[in-house]
N, C-alpha and C positions, 0 to 999 in steps of 0.2 A: 799365582792368583791372577785371573784375567778380569776381575771386576775392578773398574777404575778406583772406586773408593777404598778398596782393600789393598791395592798395590803398595800404598805407602807403609802399611803395617806388615805386609808380607806374611811370613809364617810365624811372626812373633806372637807371644802371649800378651794379653791385656786383660785387666779385670774390669768387669762391668756388673753392676747390681741391677737386676730387673726381675719382674715376675715372669714366669714362663709356664707353659703347660706340659704335663708329662704325657706325651703322645706315644703311641705304639702303632704297629701295623703300617710302617712306612713303605712306600713304593721304592724298591731298591734301585730303580733306574734314575734316581736323583743325583744331581751334582751338588755335593755338600761344599758350601763356601766358608762356613764358620762352625767349629766344633766346640761344644760346651763341655768342659771338664767338670765333673761333679765330685772329684776326690776330696776336696777340702770343705764341701758343704755339710751343714748340720743335717743329720739323717735320722734323728729320733722324733718320736711323737708325730705331729702333723707333717713333718718333713721327710717321711719315709720314701716318698716318690723320688727323692734325690739319690737314693741308693741304687745307682745304675751305671752302666759303662758310659764312656764318652758319647755325647748326644748331639745330633745334628741340629744346630740352632738357627742356621740360615742356609737355605738351599733353593735350587731351581730345578725344573724338569720340563720336558715336553709333554703335552697332553693333546693328542690328536694333531690338529694344525696349529694349536696355540701353545703358549708357554705359561707355566705356573711358577710363582716365587713365594717364598715364605721366610719370615724372620721372626724371632721371638722378641726382638727389640720393640720398645715403645709403649709400655703400659702406663706410664704416667707422664705428666708435664715435664718433669725434670729430665727424663730420657730424651724427649723430643727436642730439648735445647742442645743436645750433644751434636757437634758438627759431624762426628762419625755416624751417628744414627741417621741424621738428615741425608748424608751422602749415600749411605747404604740404601735407604728408601728411594732416593732419586735414581740410583743405578738400577734397582729392581723394577721400578716403574718403567724406566727406559727399556729394559729388557722385555717385559711383558707386552709393551706397546710396539716393539719391533724397532726402536730407535738405536739400540746397540745389540750386537750379536755376542753371545757368550758361549764358551765351551760347555757343551751339555754331556760330555763324556761321564757316564756314571762312575762314582767313586765311593758310594755309601759303604760297601763291604770293606773297602781298603781303609778309609779314615774313621769309620765308626763301627768296627766289628762288634756285633751284638748290641748295637745302638737301639734296637727296637725292644730290648728286654726291659720289662718293668718287674723288678724283684718283688715289690709289694703291691699287688693288684687290688 
């Protein structure tokens, strides 16, 4: 992991509860930084969108001469209080503004195979 805020947690698993959007049609040239595992999520009723393979929840990519960053973190005030969320946002802002350089080697197909699939459209 080359993102300063994520180096401390490395490849470890951590639990985080937040709202997220069920996106599809990803650009496969992205560098996935965090993967959301959906295996243990409730998948019935209105939660059918969680019935999907591991999902890219934080990623970066190049767009023309600029950079794009996305994270699913931060949908309510409680999440914004998290030092991890604050650090991730800080690093992503530094990346898109050119203050830090991050590895942009695409890894979507490797870390989120079939991540674009929404089983219940």
